[in-house]
N, C-alpha and C positions, 0 to 999 in steps of 0.2 A: 542423724538426722544433717543435723552441719554437713556431715563431712557427703552429701548427697546434696544438697545446697549448691557445694563448693564443682565439685563434679559435673551437676547442669547447670551452671557460670561458664567454668570452662568451655565446657562442649558447645555450650552458643556462641564462647566468646570463638569459639575452631571453628563455627557454622558462617560466624559472620564474617569472617572474614575468609574463610572459602568463595561464601557472596560480594565482598568487595572481591576479589581476583579475578573471578566467575566478570563481575562489571565490566572492571577494566583492559579485559581483555576481548572483549564484547565491543568496547566503545574505542578499544583500538580496530580488531576487523573489520568493523564499520569504514570506521576511517579511512582504512586500505581502502576498502572497496572503493570507496565516494572518487578517494586518489585515481584508482585506477577507471575507472569508470570514471573520471574526468579526461581525465586521460584518451580512451578509448577514442573518445568523441569530437575530442582536440587531433588527430591522430584522423580521424572519419571526414572530423571539415577539412584538415590540411589537403588528404589525399579528394576531395573532391578539387577546391580548391585546382589542381596544380591539376587535373581530365581540365576541367572549362576553363583554362590559362594556355594547356596543353589544344585545344580543342580551337583557344583564337588564334592561336595564334599556325595553328595548318590552318585555318580559314584566314588572316593573312594572305600565307607565304603562298597560296591558291591564285585569290584575290588578286595580288602579287603577279605574278607568273600570266594571268589570263590579259592583267591593263598592260604587261610589255608585249604577248601579243602580235595587238594591233598594231605598235606604234615599229614592231621589226617589218612588219606585214606594209606602213605607212612607210618606209623610209626606205625599205628594199620597191616600192608601187613610182615613189616619187626619182629617184631613179634609173629607174624602168624608160622613168616618160621622161628626161632629162637629156638623157641617150640614145632616146627618140628623138627629142629633137637635133636632134647635130646633127 
């Protein structure tokens, strides 16, 4: 009877150790998943910010080129007017 009790205790201790190992593995996996998910979200945010920044820069360049065009035409017009007055 005592031997059976000792065997049951030993088996219970082994099951307890396996359960602790499984819990530790699950917690580690969950932490890695959370870290991976956070990195994915951060990458998506960075990608989105880069895209927005790029589009804004393209718009600024387009506006600058539009603003430069009338200046060139106005300068040429003024030059032409000055040469016509001579």
